[in-house]
Backbone as numpy.savetxt, mean C-alpha at the origin, in Angstrom:
# Nx Ny Nz CAx CAy CAz Cx Cy Cz
2.36 -24.67 6.98 2.49 -23.63 6.06 3.56 -23.92 5.26
3.52 -23.70 3.74 4.65 -24.22 2.48 5.40 -22.81 2.41
6.63 -22.62 2.11 7.31 -21.52 1.77 7.57 -22.03 0.38
7.41 -20.93 -0.72 7.64 -21.35 -2.11 8.50 -20.67 -2.53
9.67 -21.11 -3.23 10.61 -19.96 -3.93 10.10 -19.69 -5.42
9.85 -20.46 -6.15 9.73 -20.71 -7.64 8.10 -20.52 -8.35
8.19 -19.99 -9.42 6.74 -19.98 -10.19 6.40 -21.30 -10.39
7.09 -21.85 -11.10 6.57 -23.37 -11.05 6.22 -24.28 -10.20
6.68 -24.28 -8.88 6.21 -24.97 -7.80 4.79 -24.31 -7.07
4.99 -23.13 -7.39 3.43 -22.17 -7.02 2.46 -22.43 -7.68
2.62 -22.82 -9.10 1.52 -23.00 -9.90 1.14 -24.67 -9.56
1.86 -25.45 -9.72 1.59 -26.98 -9.31 0.63 -26.68 -8.05
1.15 -26.03 -7.00 0.44 -26.03 -5.35 -0.95 -25.40 -5.86
-0.98 -23.94 -6.49 -2.05 -23.61 -6.67 -3.18 -24.29 -7.77
-2.50 -24.70 -8.43 -3.54 -26.06 -9.29 -4.17 -27.13 -8.24
-3.50 -27.36 -7.52 -4.00 -28.36 -6.60 -5.47 -27.84 -5.85
-5.18 -26.65 -5.14 -5.90 -25.68 -4.58 -7.34 -25.36 -5.49
-7.13 -25.10 -6.83 -8.26 -25.00 -7.63 -9.18 -26.02 -7.65
-8.50 -27.28 -7.83 -9.25 -28.44 -7.94 -10.24 -28.65 -6.80
-9.78 -28.42 -5.76 -10.75 -28.39 -4.35 -11.71 -26.98 -4.33
-11.84 -26.36 -5.53 -12.70 -25.35 -5.60 -12.57 -24.58 -4.30
-11.66 -24.30 -3.85 -10.94 -23.04 -2.59 -11.24 -21.83 -3.30
-11.64 -21.06 -2.49 -11.00 -19.34 -2.73 -10.15 -19.38 -2.19
-8.94 -18.44 -2.84 -7.66 -18.06 -2.85 -7.71 -16.42 -2.60
-6.70 -15.96 -1.49 -6.32 -14.68 -0.76 -5.09 -14.26 -1.09
-5.15 -13.39 -1.38 -3.76 -12.93 -1.73 -3.13 -11.78 -0.99
-2.17 -12.07 -0.10 -1.33 -10.24 0.18 0.08 -10.22 -0.31
0.11 -9.19 -1.32 1.23 -9.22 -1.69 2.15 -8.05 -0.46
3.44 -8.35 -0.08 4.16 -7.35 0.71 5.59 -7.21 0.57
6.34 -6.51 0.73 7.58 -6.33 0.71 8.40 -6.84 1.81
7.78 -7.61 2.95 8.21 -8.19 3.73 8.35 -7.00 5.28
9.16 -7.76 6.14 9.32 -6.54 7.51 8.02 -6.47 7.91
7.28 -7.85 7.64 5.80 -7.40 8.41 5.64 -7.13 9.54
4.36 -6.26 9.78 3.95 -5.49 11.19 2.25 -5.50 11.09
1.85 -4.96 12.00 0.35 -5.38 12.14 -0.45 -5.04 11.36
0.42 -3.71 10.39 -1.05 -3.61 9.12 -0.88 -4.55 8.03
0.05 -5.43 8.06 0.33 -6.42 6.93 -0.44 -7.88 7.73
-0.84 -7.71 8.92 -1.38 -8.73 9.53 -2.71 -8.57 9.62
-3.05 -7.60 9.50 -4.45 -6.77 8.77 -5.31 -7.29 7.71
-4.27 -7.20 6.87 -4.92 -7.44 5.40 -4.70 -9.23 5.44
-3.53 -9.83 5.98 -4.28 -11.43 6.25 -5.11 -11.71 7.40
-5.70 -11.13 7.79 -6.88 -11.34 8.45 -8.05 -11.32 8.03
-8.18 -10.09 7.01 -9.36 -9.98 6.22 -9.06 -11.11 5.41
-8.15 -11.35 4.72 -8.07 -12.74 3.70 -8.45 -13.83 4.49
-8.26 -14.22 5.66 -8.56 -15.67 5.90 -10.09 -15.69 6.61
-10.47 -14.34 6.75 -12.14 -14.22 6.98 -12.63 -14.53 5.74
-12.27 -14.38 4.67 -13.17 -14.11 3.23 -12.45 -15.36 2.46
-11.51 -15.92 2.84 -10.66 -16.79 1.48 -10.60 -18.38 2.41
-10.54 -19.27 1.79 -10.09 -20.62 2.13 -9.16 -20.96 2.26
-7.94 -20.25 1.54 -6.73 -20.40 1.23 -5.81 -18.90 1.32
-4.91 -18.44 2.08 -4.52 -17.05 1.76 -2.88 -17.48 1.42
-2.53 -16.63 0.51 -1.26 -16.68 0.03 -0.38 -15.18 0.48
1.00 -15.34 1.03 1.49 -14.18 1.07 2.76 -14.08 0.15
2.87 -12.88 -0.43 4.36 -13.08 -1.09 5.40 -12.31 -0.39
6.43 -12.27 -0.13 7.55 -11.62 0.07 8.53 -11.11 -1.01
8.31 -9.90 -1.02 9.36 -9.97 -2.47 9.67 -8.24 -2.35
10.86 -7.84 -2.23 11.29 -6.38 -2.31 11.65 -6.12 -3.48
10.65 -5.54 -4.40 10.66 -5.07 -5.88 11.48 -4.03 -6.13
12.74 -4.72 -6.91 13.40 -3.34 -7.27 13.11 -2.70 -8.19
12.23 -3.04 -8.98 11.86 -2.12 -10.28 11.01 -0.49 -9.58
10.34 -0.64 -8.32 9.60 0.66 -8.07 10.65 1.40 -7.23
11.82 1.26 -7.17 12.70 2.19 -6.10 13.57 2.92 -7.63
13.77 4.03 -6.87 14.86 4.93 -7.97 16.07 4.57 -7.72
17.01 4.95 -8.39 18.63 4.78 -8.08 19.26 5.35 -6.47
18.19 6.28 -6.31 18.56 7.22 -5.00 18.14 6.72 -3.97
17.08 5.72 -4.05 16.05 5.30 -2.94 16.66 4.23 -1.86
16.06 3.76 -1.14 16.54 3.00 -0.31 16.24 1.24 -0.42
16.84 1.03 -1.78 16.10 -0.36 -2.06 17.21 -1.39 -1.28
18.44 -1.12 -1.29 19.41 -1.79 -0.50 19.44 -1.67 1.34
18.65 -0.68 1.59 18.68 -0.75 2.78 17.06 -0.89 3.49
16.41 -1.26 2.64 14.98 -1.56 2.98 15.04 -2.75 3.96
14.46 -2.21 5.00 14.36 -3.71 6.27 13.65 -5.15 5.74
14.68 -5.94 5.73 14.24 -7.24 5.53 14.42 -8.42 6.89
13.57 -9.15 7.04 13.83 -10.00 8.34 12.89 -11.37 7.94
13.50 -12.15 6.89 12.34 -12.93 6.51 12.33 -13.97 7.67
12.92 -14.61 8.22 12.80 -15.56 9.45 11.47 -15.24 10.15
11.84 -14.06 10.82 10.71 -13.58 11.52 9.41 -13.09 10.56
9.59 -12.85 9.54 8.15 -12.74 8.76 7.66 -14.07 8.34
8.18 -15.33 8.11 7.92 -16.46 8.10 7.09 -17.14 9.13
7.89 -16.97 10.48 7.03 -16.99 11.55 5.50 -16.53 12.18
5.64 -14.91 11.65 4.52 -14.38 11.63 3.34 -15.03 10.95
3.92 -15.49 9.58 2.73 -15.83 9.11 2.28 -17.18 9.35
3.21 -18.07 9.53 2.95 -19.36 10.29 1.38 -19.09 11.40
2.05 -18.39 12.13 1.23 -18.15 13.37 -0.26 -17.78 13.07
-0.10 -16.85 12.08 -1.59 -15.99 11.53 -2.37 -17.02 10.92
-1.69 -18.24 10.26 -2.63 -19.43 9.65 -2.55 -19.08 8.37
-1.67 -18.28 8.00 -1.15 -18.16 6.02 -0.97 -19.69 5.66
-1.28 -20.04 4.33 -1.06 -21.23 3.88 0.19 -21.62 3.03
0.42 -20.40 2.31 1.83 -20.31 1.32 2.24 -19.14 1.63
3.77 -19.22 1.78 4.65 -17.91 1.48 5.34 -18.16 0.35
5.01 -17.18 -0.79 5.72 -17.41 -1.71 7.05 -16.10 -1.66
7.94 -16.52 -1.74 9.22 -15.58 -1.78 10.55 -15.89 -2.67
10.06 -15.37 -3.87 10.89 -15.54 -5.06 11.96 -14.66 -5.12
13.24 -14.98 -6.01 14.26 -13.97 -5.73 14.08 -13.36 -7.22
14.60 -12.39 -7.31 14.50 -11.20 -8.24 14.61 -11.78 -9.77
15.73 -12.73 -9.96 15.72 -13.44 -11.21 14.69 -14.36 -11.26
13.61 -14.73 -10.30 12.51 -15.62 -10.85 11.69 -14.74 -11.19
11.46 -13.47 -10.81 10.60 -12.67 -10.87 10.86 -11.48 -12.37
11.96 -11.40 -12.13 12.72 -10.86 -13.52 13.62 -11.67 -14.44
13.26 -12.64 -14.89 14.43 -13.34 -15.36 15.13 -12.63 -16.98
16.33 -13.25 -17.00 17.01 -12.35 -17.91 16.51 -12.20 -19.39
16.62 -11.13 -19.87 15.91 -10.50 -21.17 14.53 -9.93 -20.72
14.12 -9.93 -19.67 12.88 -9.40 -19.27 12.89 -8.06 -19.86
11.64 -7.61 -20.08 11.57 -6.24 -20.93 9.95 -5.50 -21.13
9.06 -6.50 -20.91 7.91 -5.83 -21.01 7.19 -5.33 -19.43
6.58 -4.58 -19.52 6.39 -3.63 -18.24 4.68 -3.20 -18.60
4.10 -2.83 -17.39 2.95 -2.19 -17.17 3.03 -0.47 -16.88
2.42 -0.04 -18.10 2.43 1.63 -18.07 0.76 2.21 -17.16
1.22 2.53 -16.11 -0.20 2.83 -15.42 -0.38 4.36 -16.03
-1.73 4.97 -16.07 -2.03 6.35 -16.67 -2.10 7.42 -15.60
-2.77 8.27 -15.85 -2.92 9.56 -14.69 -2.81 9.36 -13.68
-3.74 8.34 -12.91 -3.52 8.12 -11.66 -2.37 7.88 -10.97
-1.39 7.32 -11.96 0.05 7.54 -11.51 1.15 8.68 -11.22
-0.01 9.86 -11.99 1.22 10.81 -12.24 1.11 11.85 -11.09
0.39 11.75 -10.13 0.32 12.87 -9.18 0.30 12.19 -8.12
0.11 13.13 -6.83 0.83 12.70 -5.49 2.26 12.27 -5.69
2.41 11.12 -4.93 3.89 10.02 -5.25 4.41 10.13 -6.12
3.49 10.08 -7.35 3.95 9.76 -8.53 4.86 10.65 -9.29
4.35 12.07 -8.79 4.94 13.12 -9.07 6.56 13.44 -8.80
6.62 12.79 -7.40 7.88 12.72 -6.48 8.84 11.57 -6.98
8.15 10.41 -7.36 9.10 9.27 -7.62 8.69 8.52 -9.12
9.34 9.36 -9.89 8.85 8.65 -11.45 9.30 7.51 -11.80
8.43 6.46 -12.33 8.53 5.18 -12.16 8.19 4.58 -11.60
7.97 4.82 -9.92 7.74 4.10 -9.14 6.46 3.12 -9.53
5.16 3.81 -9.80 4.15 2.70 -10.09 3.97 2.41 -10.95
5.07 2.28 -12.19 5.31 1.67 -13.35 5.92 0.09 -12.47
6.66 0.14 -11.62 7.36 -0.91 -11.02 6.23 -1.84 -10.33
5.31 -0.69 -9.86 4.61 -1.24 -8.73 3.52 -2.38 -9.58
2.69 -1.30 -10.52 1.88 -2.35 -11.59 2.44 -3.26 -12.18
3.74 -3.28 -12.65 4.26 -4.35 -13.16 4.48 -5.45 -12.20
4.78 -5.45 -11.05 5.23 -6.42 -10.13 3.78 -7.19 -9.63
2.82 -6.36 -9.23 1.47 -6.72 -9.10 1.06 -7.68 -9.88
0.75 -6.92 -11.36 0.63 -8.01 -12.07 1.17 -9.25 -12.46
2.58 -8.95 -12.47 3.14 -10.53 -12.43 2.78 -11.60 -11.55
2.59 -10.85 -9.98 2.39 -11.77 -9.03 1.10 -12.07 -8.93
0.14 -11.53 -9.52 -1.54 -11.78 -9.67 -1.40 -13.10 -11.13
-0.65 -12.84 -12.07 -0.57 -13.87 -12.67 0.33 -15.27 -12.33
0.70 -15.00 -11.60 1.73 -15.89 -10.99 0.53 -16.91 -9.77
0.32 -16.10 -8.57 -0.82 -16.58 -7.56 -1.98 -16.83 -8.15
-2.98 -16.24 -8.82 -3.87 -16.55 -9.64 -5.28 -16.64 -8.31
-5.02 -15.27 -7.62 -5.89 -15.37 -6.48 -7.40 -15.01 -6.95
-8.45 -15.17 -6.07 -9.71 -15.01 -6.36 -10.06 -13.49 -5.69
-9.02 -12.80 -4.70 -9.02 -11.63 -3.97 -7.55 -11.21 -3.51
-7.34 -10.20 -3.80 -6.21 -9.24 -3.04 -6.50 -8.25 -2.36
-5.71 -8.44 -1.30 -5.66 -7.26 -0.11 -4.67 -6.11 0.15
-5.31 -5.15 0.14 -4.16 -3.88 0.30 -4.13 -3.04 1.08
-3.28 -2.18 1.74 -3.77 -1.32 2.63 -4.35 0.39 2.30
-5.08 0.66 2.70 -5.32 2.13 2.44 -4.28 2.84 2.98
-3.16 2.94 3.43 -2.17 3.45 3.88 -1.48 3.92 2.50
-1.52 2.96 1.65 -0.93 3.12 0.22 -2.20 3.72 -0.68
-2.81 4.81 -0.61 -4.09 5.17 -1.17 -3.90 5.22 -2.27
-2.85 6.21 -3.34 -2.31 5.83 -4.60 -2.53 4.43 -4.92
-1.76 3.91 -4.41 -1.46 2.51 -4.82 -2.33 1.40 -5.15
-3.38 1.66 -3.88 -4.32 1.09 -4.13 -5.58 1.33 -5.69
-5.31 2.83 -5.83 -6.01 3.46 -7.11 -5.32 2.88 -8.02
-4.04 2.88 -8.50 -3.47 2.31 -9.53 -4.11 1.04 -9.69
-3.71 0.07 -8.75 -3.95 -1.16 -8.69 -5.30 -1.70 -9.07
-6.08 -1.04 -8.56 -7.78 -1.35 -8.51 -8.14 -0.94 -10.48
-7.42 0.24 -10.79 -7.52 0.71 -12.37 -6.56 -0.55 -13.30
-5.69 -0.81 -12.70 -4.95 -1.89 -13.53 -5.93 -3.24 -14.05
-6.44 -3.77 -12.57 -7.13 -4.94 -12.85 -8.47 -4.76 -13.63
-9.17 -3.26 -13.42 -10.23 -3.30 -14.13 -9.81 -3.17 -15.81
-8.99 -2.31 -16.02 -8.44 -1.87 -17.41 -7.66 -3.42 -17.98
-7.63 -4.29 -17.17 -6.73 -5.44 -18.19 -7.46 -6.75 -17.72
-9.01 -6.73 -17.36 -10.02 -7.45 -16.93 -9.30 -8.52 -16.19
-8.55 -8.09 -15.42 -8.18 -9.34 -13.97 -9.34 -10.03 -13.40
-9.78 -11.38 -13.29 -10.83 -11.57 -12.52 -10.33 -11.46 -11.06
-10.04 -10.60 -10.58 -9.43 -10.52 -9.40 -10.19 -9.29 -8.29
-10.71 -9.71 -7.29 -11.59 -8.42 -6.39 -10.27 -7.82 -5.70
-10.45 -6.54 -5.43 -9.06 -5.92 -5.17 -10.05 -5.37 -3.65
-9.38 -6.06 -2.56 -10.13 -4.90 -1.62 -9.01 -4.62 -0.60
-9.36 -3.05 -0.50 -8.76 -2.51 0.51 -9.10 -2.58 2.04
-8.11 -2.46 2.58 -8.36 -2.47 4.32 -8.13 -1.27 4.99
-8.62 -0.85 5.85 -8.31 0.51 6.74 -7.09 0.58 6.98
-6.36 1.68 7.04 -4.76 2.03 7.62 -4.95 1.38 9.24
-3.83 0.86 9.70 -3.52 0.14 10.92 -2.88 1.32 11.87
-2.71 1.37 12.83 -2.12 2.92 13.48 -1.50 2.08 14.62
-0.66 2.71 15.02 0.14 2.71 16.64 -1.11 3.38 17.44
-0.93 2.94 18.90 -1.85 3.77 19.76 -1.74 5.02 19.76
-0.39 5.74 19.11 -0.47 7.28 19.59 -0.81 7.87 18.31
-1.14 7.11 16.97 -1.86 7.51 15.70 -0.81 7.54 14.15
0.83 7.15 14.74 1.22 6.56 13.70 0.80 5.70 12.68
0.80 5.81 11.20 0.24 5.03 10.56 1.68 4.07 10.38
1.37 2.44 10.66 2.02 1.31 10.76 2.71 1.39 9.53
4.38 1.16 9.09 4.93 1.01 8.16 6.37 0.45 8.25
6.92 0.10 7.33 8.24 -0.93 7.68 9.09 0.09 7.85
8.99 1.26 7.25 10.04 2.01 7.22 10.05 2.99 8.56
9.31 2.87 9.70 8.89 3.53 10.75 9.94 2.87 11.51
10.70 1.74 11.11 12.12 1.61 12.06 13.28 2.07 11.62
13.30 3.11 10.70 14.55 4.20 10.29 14.35 4.99 11.23
13.40 5.35 12.05 13.08 6.83 13.01 13.67 6.90 14.15
14.76 7.69 14.74 15.16 7.57 16.08 13.72 7.75 16.84
14.26 7.83 18.07 13.38 8.52 19.35 12.67 9.65 18.86
13.73 10.72 18.67 13.14 11.91 18.67 12.45 12.13 17.66
12.77 11.42 16.47 12.17 11.61 15.09 10.68 11.16 15.20
10.50 9.88 16.11 9.29 9.01 16.34 8.44 10.03 16.66
9.00 10.48 17.55 7.95 11.83 17.86 7.52 12.98 17.60
8.42 13.45 16.44 8.08 14.44 15.87 7.23 14.00 14.38
7.40 12.61 14.48 6.60 12.10 13.20 4.81 11.99 13.49
4.81 12.23 14.62 3.18 12.04 14.98 2.35 13.42 14.40
3.34 14.54 14.19 2.37 15.91 13.67 1.69 15.05 12.62
2.01 14.15 11.61 1.44 13.79 10.29 0.03 13.35 10.91
-0.03 12.26 11.53 -1.53 11.93 11.94 -2.28 13.07 12.71
-1.24 13.74 13.47 -2.36 14.73 14.08 -2.89 16.07 13.21
-2.12 16.31 12.18 -3.00 17.24 11.35 -3.87 16.64 10.26
-3.95 15.24 10.03 -5.14 14.65 9.23 -6.26 14.13 10.29
-5.63 14.05 11.64 -7.18 14.18 12.22 -7.78 15.45 12.67
-6.81 16.43 12.84 -7.53 18.01 13.12 -8.54 18.19 11.57
-8.18 17.92 10.82 -8.89 18.46 9.52 -10.19 17.33 9.32
-10.07 16.32 9.75 -11.04 15.05 9.82 -12.42 15.42 10.95
-11.69 16.43 11.94 -12.50 16.78 13.01 -13.35 18.44 12.27
-12.45 18.70 11.56 -13.20 19.90 11.09 -14.60 19.77 10.00
-13.71 18.70 9.21 -14.85 17.86 8.16 -15.82 17.27 8.78
-15.91 16.61 10.10 -17.09 16.01 10.57 -17.92 17.22 11.41
-17.17 18.71 11.35 -18.04 19.83 12.08 -19.20 20.49 11.12
-18.47 20.11 9.85 -19.03 20.57 8.52 -18.53 21.49 7.83
-17.13 21.51 7.87 -16.25 22.35 6.99 -16.27 21.56 5.54
-16.27 22.07 4.72 -16.01 21.83 3.00 -15.52 22.11 2.33
-14.67 23.05 2.75 -13.70 23.89 1.84 -12.38 23.45 1.59
-12.09 22.89 0.97 -10.72 21.97 0.88 -9.29 22.90 1.03
-9.17 24.28 0.93 -8.34 24.89 1.25 -8.35 24.96 2.62
-9.39 25.26 3.24 -9.60 25.56 4.73 -8.81 24.39 5.47
-9.38 22.99 4.77 -9.19 21.63 5.88 -7.57 21.40 5.63
-7.14 21.78 4.12 -5.60 21.37 3.81 -4.99 22.34 4.89
-5.36 23.73 4.96 -4.56 24.53 5.59 -4.74 24.16 7.21
-5.99 23.52 7.79 -6.05 22.99 9.39 -5.02 21.91 9.49
-4.67 21.03 8.34 -3.72 19.84 8.74 -2.47 20.21 8.51
-1.90 21.53 7.62 -0.54 22.21 7.53 -0.08 22.81 8.79
-1.12 23.53 9.66 -0.77 23.66 10.98 -0.08 23.08 12.02
-0.30 21.60 11.49 0.36 20.57 12.54 1.58 20.36 11.96
1.89 20.41 11.19 3.10 19.67 10.34 4.21 20.61 10.57
4.36 21.31 11.30 5.72 22.42 11.36 6.97 21.81 11.75
6.76 20.41 12.62 7.78 19.53 13.29 8.20 18.51 12.55
7.89 18.51 11.03 8.42 17.61 9.97 9.48 18.44 9.30
10.54 17.58 8.81 11.62 18.29 8.56 11.36 18.95 6.88
10.63 18.08 6.01 10.17 18.76 5.20 8.86 18.06 4.48
8.03 19.06 3.87 6.64 18.39 3.70 6.65 18.58 1.99
6.44 16.91 1.55 6.77 16.66 -0.04 5.48 17.20 -0.40
4.27 16.48 -0.14 2.88 17.32 -0.43 1.92 17.24 0.48
0.76 17.99 0.57 -0.14 17.83 1.43 -1.46 18.12 0.29
-2.20 17.21 -0.24 -3.41 17.13 -1.09 -4.66 16.81 -0.57
-5.63 17.15 -1.14 -7.19 17.10 -0.92 -7.86 16.72 -2.13
-7.72 15.20 -2.51 -8.24 14.80 -3.87 -9.21 14.02 -3.57
-9.80 13.86 -5.20 -10.98 13.12 -5.05 -10.68 11.50 -5.26
-11.46 10.69 -4.37 -10.93 9.33 -4.08 -11.14 8.49 -5.53
-11.68 9.00 -6.41 -11.68 8.26 -7.76 -10.71 8.46 -8.47
-10.72 9.76 -8.93 -9.92 10.27 -9.89 -8.43 10.74 -9.49
-8.36 11.18 -8.37 -7.11 11.53 -7.93 -6.74 12.94 -8.36
-7.82 13.76 -8.74 -7.56 15.28 -9.09 -8.04 16.06 -7.78
-7.41 17.11 -7.60 -8.00 18.40 -6.60 -9.32 17.88 -6.49
-9.47 18.07 -5.22 -10.92 18.50 -4.98 -11.63 19.48 -4.75
-12.81 19.49 -5.69 -13.51 20.95 -5.85 -14.18 21.27 -4.75
-14.47 22.90 -4.50 -14.97 23.54 -3.64 -16.41 24.04 -3.74
-17.25 23.71 -3.01 -17.21 22.97 -1.69 -17.10 21.33 -1.99
-16.93 20.77 -1.21 -16.81 19.18 -1.24 -18.32 18.74 -1.54
-18.09 17.90 -2.64 -19.63 17.30 -2.98 -19.47 15.77 -2.79
-18.19 15.23 -3.07 -18.14 14.18 -3.43 -16.89 13.60 -2.37
-16.57 12.43 -1.66 -15.72 11.81 -1.06 -14.30 12.23 -1.27
-13.59 12.81 -0.23 -11.99 13.03 -1.05 -11.07 11.95 -0.18
-9.91 12.46 -0.29 -8.65 11.80 0.38 -7.69 13.11 0.79
-7.36 13.15 1.92 -6.53 14.04 2.43 -5.06 13.34 2.49
-4.30 13.41 1.78 -2.79 12.57 1.11 -1.85 13.60 1.78
-0.99 12.96 2.74 0.46 13.76 2.91 1.42 12.75 2.49
2.46 13.50 2.45 3.93 12.93 2.00 4.93 13.77 3.13
5.63 13.52 3.94 6.65 14.05 4.50 7.75 13.48 4.93
8.58 14.31 4.96 10.09 13.38 5.65 10.53 13.96 7.12
10.74 12.86 7.75 11.24 13.47 9.46 12.52 12.78 9.27
13.62 13.75 9.60 14.78 13.25 9.22 15.09 12.93 7.89
15.79 11.64 7.49 15.93 11.47 6.16 14.87 9.95 5.76
13.63 9.94 6.74 12.78 8.86 6.15 11.25 9.28 5.92
10.97 9.15 4.81 9.86 9.85 4.09 8.85 9.02 4.29
7.74 9.29 5.11 6.43 8.82 5.30 5.09 9.14 4.90
4.39 8.64 4.48 3.28 8.60 3.82 1.48 8.24 4.51
0.63 9.17 4.50 -0.29 9.19 5.06 -2.03 9.47 4.67
-2.76 8.99 5.05 -4.06 9.65 4.39 -5.40 9.52 5.21
-6.14 9.97 5.53 -7.72 10.18 5.70 -8.57 9.99 4.57
-9.27 9.15 4.91 -10.82 9.70 4.13 -11.55 10.46 4.41
-12.44 11.64 3.52 -13.16 12.23 4.24 -14.44 12.07 3.43
-15.14 11.07 3.75 -16.23 10.29 3.08 -17.85 11.16 3.27
-18.28 11.33 2.13 -19.86 11.89 1.89 -20.50 10.89 1.31
-21.88 11.23 1.42 -23.09 10.18 1.18 -23.11 10.32 -0.77
-22.83 8.92 -1.03 -23.04 9.12 -2.57 -24.44 10.04 -3.02
-24.28 10.76 -4.39 -25.36 11.41 -4.33 -26.09 10.63 -5.52
């Protein structure tokens, strides 16, 4: 496995891979890897000849009052996990490599970025879209792998790839959960034992609504209400919304299209997000 820090070196290596007509898979991450990230790596390994993982904590997607400085970092461990998994290249640039002096061009996403997390984190998806687009141009993959837990991010990135004619397959991998149901996240390590216990209310609420949906419930308000009953132990519910999986607009009643039940909540000072897809057959 190679660890590469510069764009110029990465492009030289990628050019050699391209000469061999090998399919390149890409997993963009902010490091502090867990089994959710490794599921993305596994999906890439299963479908591509060469897998590249980026490890870069992107400053432009954090607001001034957010946890950029405290975001968990453990590069030595991340390298070991990537090597053991079969990753070919770890791309770990410094911020000045991604955002050199006088950098000023950004990607401005559209309406998909203005709801859910976007309503509470102004500029977040601008930072996400910009860095992902830059990484796509640096890595030049055939396919890129993202986790469903970041449902809105997936929608924004997919739309960007379509709108900008990027020749990259955007593959979404199902959310990986702990045995007790908590969605895996690098921020889970912020939780105390007591907060960790209370955070299970999030997945319990989503699962309860899913069961009602499977039993035939199609009223969005009732499904949201069922999930909300389980969320009393979180410290602050930021949003709980049932949205169309394509447009991210509030789901119509009765449900006739697949929808995503999405939640963001604070447990202690830790913001957690999660979602489940309520799938209906395409009409």
